[in-house]
C-alpha positions in Angstrom: 26.3 -181.1 -43.3 23.0 -180.5 -45.7 23.5 -176.7 -44.7 27.1 -176.5 -45.8 26.4 -178.1 -49.2 23.5 -175.8 -49.4 25.4 -172.8 -48.5 28.3 -173.9 -51.2 26.2 -174.4 -54.1 24.6 -170.9 -53.4 28.2 -169.4 -53.2 29.1 -171.0 -56.4 26.1 -169.7 -58.3 26.5 -166.1 -57.2 30.2 -166.5 -58.1 29.0 -167.4 -61.3 26.6 -164.6 -61.7 29.1 -162.1 -60.6 31.9 -163.3 -63.0 30.3 -165.5 -65.6 32.8 -167.6 -67.4 32.9 -170.9 -69.8 34.6 -172.8 -66.9 32.6 -171.6 -64.1 29.3 -172.9 -66.0 31.2 -176.1 -67.1 31.4 -176.6 -63.3 28.2 -176.2 -62.6 26.8 -178.5 -65.3 29.5 -181.1 -64.4 28.3 -181.2 -60.6 24.9 -179.8 -60.0 22.7 -182.7 -59.6 19.5 -181.3 -60.5 16.9 -178.2 -60.3 16.7 -176.0 -56.7 15.9 -172.4 -56.0 18.5 -170.8 -57.6 19.1 -173.6 -60.5 16.4 -174.1 -62.9 17.2 -175.8 -66.3 15.4 -176.0 -69.5 15.9 -178.0 -72.5 14.7 -175.3 -75.0 13.2 -171.6 -74.3 9.1 -172.0 -73.2 7.2 -168.9 -73.6 9.0 -165.8 -72.7 6.2 -164.9 -70.0 6.7 -168.0 -68.3 10.7 -166.9 -68.3 9.9 -163.6 -67.2 7.8 -165.2 -64.0 10.5 -167.4 -63.3 13.1 -164.6 -63.1 11.1 -162.9 -61.1 10.9 -165.7 -58.5 14.3 -166.6 -58.6 15.1 -162.7 -58.0 12.9 -162.7 -54.9 14.6 -166.2 -53.9 18.1 -165.1 -53.5 19.3 -164.8 -57.2 20.3 -167.6 -59.5 20.6 -168.7 -63.1 18.3 -170.5 -65.7 19.9 -172.7 -68.3 18.8 -173.5 -71.6 20.1 -176.3 -73.4 20.2 -178.8 -70.6 17.3 -181.6 -70.5 16.1 -181.4 -67.0 14.9 -185.2 -66.5 18.6 -186.1 -67.2 20.6 -183.2 -66.7 21.7 -183.9 -70.1 23.3 -181.2 -71.8 21.5 -181.2 -75.4 22.1 -177.5 -77.0 20.2 -175.2 -78.5 19.8 -175.4 -82.2 19.2 -171.9 -82.5 20.2 -168.9 -79.9 17.3 -166.7 -78.2 17.5 -163.2 -79.7 18.6 -160.9 -76.3 16.3 -158.2 -77.9 13.2 -160.3 -78.2 14.0 -162.0 -75.0 14.1 -158.4 -73.0 11.7 -156.8 -74.7 8.7 -159.2 -73.5 10.7 -159.2 -69.9 10.4 -155.6 -69.6 6.5 -155.7 -69.7 6.7 -158.3 -66.5 10.2 -157.5 -64.5 10.7 -153.6 -63.0 13.6 -151.6 -64.0 15.5 -152.0 -60.9 15.5 -155.9 -61.4 15.6 -155.7 -65.5 18.6 -153.4 -65.5 20.4 -156.1 -63.5 19.5 -159.3 -65.5 22.1 -160.2 -68.5 21.5 -163.1 -71.1 24.8 -165.3 -71.9 25.9 -166.8 -74.8 28.0 -170.0 -74.5 29.4 -172.1 -77.5 31.2 -175.2 -76.4 33.0 -176.4 -79.7 35.8 -177.3 -78.2 34.7 -178.2 -74.4 36.8 -180.7 -72.4 33.9 -181.8 -71.0 32.8 -184.3 -73.2 29.2 -183.9 -73.0 29.5 -180.4 -73.6 31.2 -180.5 -76.6 29.8 -178.8 -79.9 26.5 -177.5 -77.7 25.4 -174.2 -77.4 24.0 -173.0 -73.9 22.7 -169.7 -73.3 21.8 -168.5 -69.3 19.8 -166.2 -67.7 22.0 -164.5 -65.0 19.5 -163.2 -62.4 21.2 -161.2 -59.6 20.6 -161.1 -55.5 19.3 -157.6 -55.1 18.2 -157.9 -51.4 18.0 -154.0 -50.9 15.2 -153.9 -53.6 13.0 -156.9 -53.0 10.1 -158.1 -53.3 9.8 -157.4 -57.1 6.4 -157.8 -58.2 4.9 -158.8 -61.8 3.8 -156.0 -64.1 2.0 -157.5 -66.7 -1.0 -160.1 -66.8 -0.5 -163.4 -69.5 -2.8 -166.3 -69.9 -2.2 -169.6 -72.1 -4.3 -172.6 -71.7 -4.5 -173.0 -67.5 -1.0 -171.2 -67.5 -1.1 -167.8 -65.6 1.1 -165.0 -64.8 -0.6 -162.3 -62.7 -0.1 -158.8 -62.3 1.1 -157.7 -58.8 1.8 -161.2 -57.7 5.0 -161.8 -55.7 6.4 -165.1 -56.9 8.6 -166.9 -55.1 10.6 -170.3 -55.7 10.0 -173.5 -53.7 12.3 -176.4 -54.5 11.9 -176.4 -58.1 8.8 -174.9 -58.5 7.7 -170.9 -58.8 4.7 -169.9 -56.9 3.1 -167.0 -55.3 4.3 -166.1 -52.1 2.3 -166.1 -48.9 2.0 -163.7 -46.5 4.4 -165.0 -44.3 6.7 -165.4 -47.0 6.2 -162.0 -48.5 7.1 -160.4 -44.9 10.3 -162.4 -44.8 11.3 -160.8 -48.0 10.3 -157.5 -46.5 12.6 -158.1 -43.5 15.5 -159.1 -45.4 15.3 -155.8 -47.4 15.2 -154.0 -44.1 18.4 -155.6 -42.9 20.2 -155.0 -46.0 19.7 -151.1 -45.0 23.1 -149.4 -44.7 24.0 -148.1 -41.2 24.4 -144.7 -43.0 20.8 -145.0 -44.2 19.4 -145.5 -41.0 21.3 -142.6 -39.2 19.6 -140.4 -42.0 16.4 -141.5 -41.1 16.8 -140.6 -37.7 18.5 -137.3 -38.3 15.4 -136.3 -40.5 13.0 -137.6 -38.3 14.7 -135.5 -35.7 14.8 -132.5 -37.6 11.1 -132.7 -38.2 10.3 -133.3 -34.7 12.4 -130.2 -34.1 10.4 -127.9 -36.4 7.2 -129.0 -35.4 8.0 -128.9 -31.4 9.0 -125.0 -32.5 5.9 -124.4 -34.5 3.8 -125.6 -31.0 5.8 -123.4 -28.9 5.3 -120.2 -31.1 1.3 -121.2 -31.2 1.5 -121.0 -27.5 2.6 -117.5 -27.4 0.0 -114.8 -26.5 -1.7 -113.0 -29.5 -3.5 -109.6 -29.3 -6.5 -109.6 -31.4 -8.1 -106.8 -33.0 -11.7 -107.0 -31.9 -13.8 -109.6 -29.6 -14.9 -111.1 -32.6 -11.4 -111.7 -33.7 -10.5 -113.1 -30.6 -13.5 -115.8 -30.5 -12.3 -116.9 -33.9 -8.3 -116.7 -33.1 -8.9 -119.0 -30.0 -11.1 -121.6 -31.9 -8.2 -121.5 -34.8 -5.6 -121.7 -32.8 -6.8 -124.7 -30.6 -7.5 -126.7 -33.6 -4.0 -126.0 -34.8 -2.5 -127.1 -31.5 -4.7 -130.0 -31.2 -3.2 -130.7 -34.9 0.2 -129.8 -34.3 -0.1 -132.4 -31.1 -1.2 -135.0 -33.1 1.9 -134.7 -35.6 4.5 -134.8 -32.8 3.0 -137.6 -31.5 3.5 -139.6 -34.5 6.7 -138.3 -35.4 7.7 -139.0 -32.3 6.8 -143.1 -32.9 8.7 -142.7 -36.2 11.9 -141.6 -34.5 11.5 -144.2 -31.9 11.1 -147.0 -34.8 13.8 -145.5 -36.6 16.4 -146.2 -33.4 14.6 -149.7 -33.0 13.0 -148.7 -29.4 9.7 -150.2 -30.6 8.7 -153.4 -31.6 7.6 -153.8 -35.3 3.9 -154.2 -34.4 4.0 -150.7 -32.2 
C-alpha cells in the first residue's frame, strides 16, 4: 500500500511538471501532507546557490518541484510578497547546473487571486519545476559556494534523502549510472554494437595484411622491417582483444565487472 501511494505521488508530480496548471498545483498543495524527495516547500527564496544545489539533487532523484510561498513547518500557503526575477534565478543557476538540465528547468508564477481553495486565495506562489532526465544523470555541480557553515561543492553529485539534500555515496552514484544505462534505447545499443563490430573488422583486416610476406631491399632493411612489423602486430593483437571485450559488453555477454 505504501509503495502504491508513493508511486501515485511521483506520477502526480511528473504530470504537473510536464503540464503545469493552476488547478494541478492547487491539488498538490491541498493533498500532499509534507515534503519528500520530489517535493520541497519554501516560505520564501533562500540563497540561490542553495536552491541550485537542491535542484541538482531533485534532478538526480527522479525530478520534482520546489514550491515558494508555502510554510514547510505547517504546510500553510503564505504566498510571496514579491516574485523572484526569473532572469536573476537562472543567471545564478547557470553557474551551478550543467546545460542539459538547466535548459529543461522552468520557473512558474501562479496568482491565486480568485482561488476556490480558500487558503490559497489572494496568494502568489512560484514553482521550480525540475524534470526527470534519466538519460543524462548524474548531474554534477559546476561551481563552489560558501556561506557560514553552508557549502556547495564543485564536482559534487547531490541526491535527495527524504527532506534532505546531501552528496551521494559511491553506491548511490552507481545506481544513478545504472539507471542511465537502463534508459539507453534499443536503437542506441544496436548502433554501438555495429560500431564496435565495424572497428573490429578493420583491425582484423589490418592484422591479416601485416601477415603477408614483404620483400625488403636489403638485409639491414629486413631486420628493421621484422622488428617494426612484430611490434605493430603485437599492438594490433592487443587492440583486437580489447575491441572483442567491448563488443561482448555491448552484446551483454560479460558481467559489468569483467
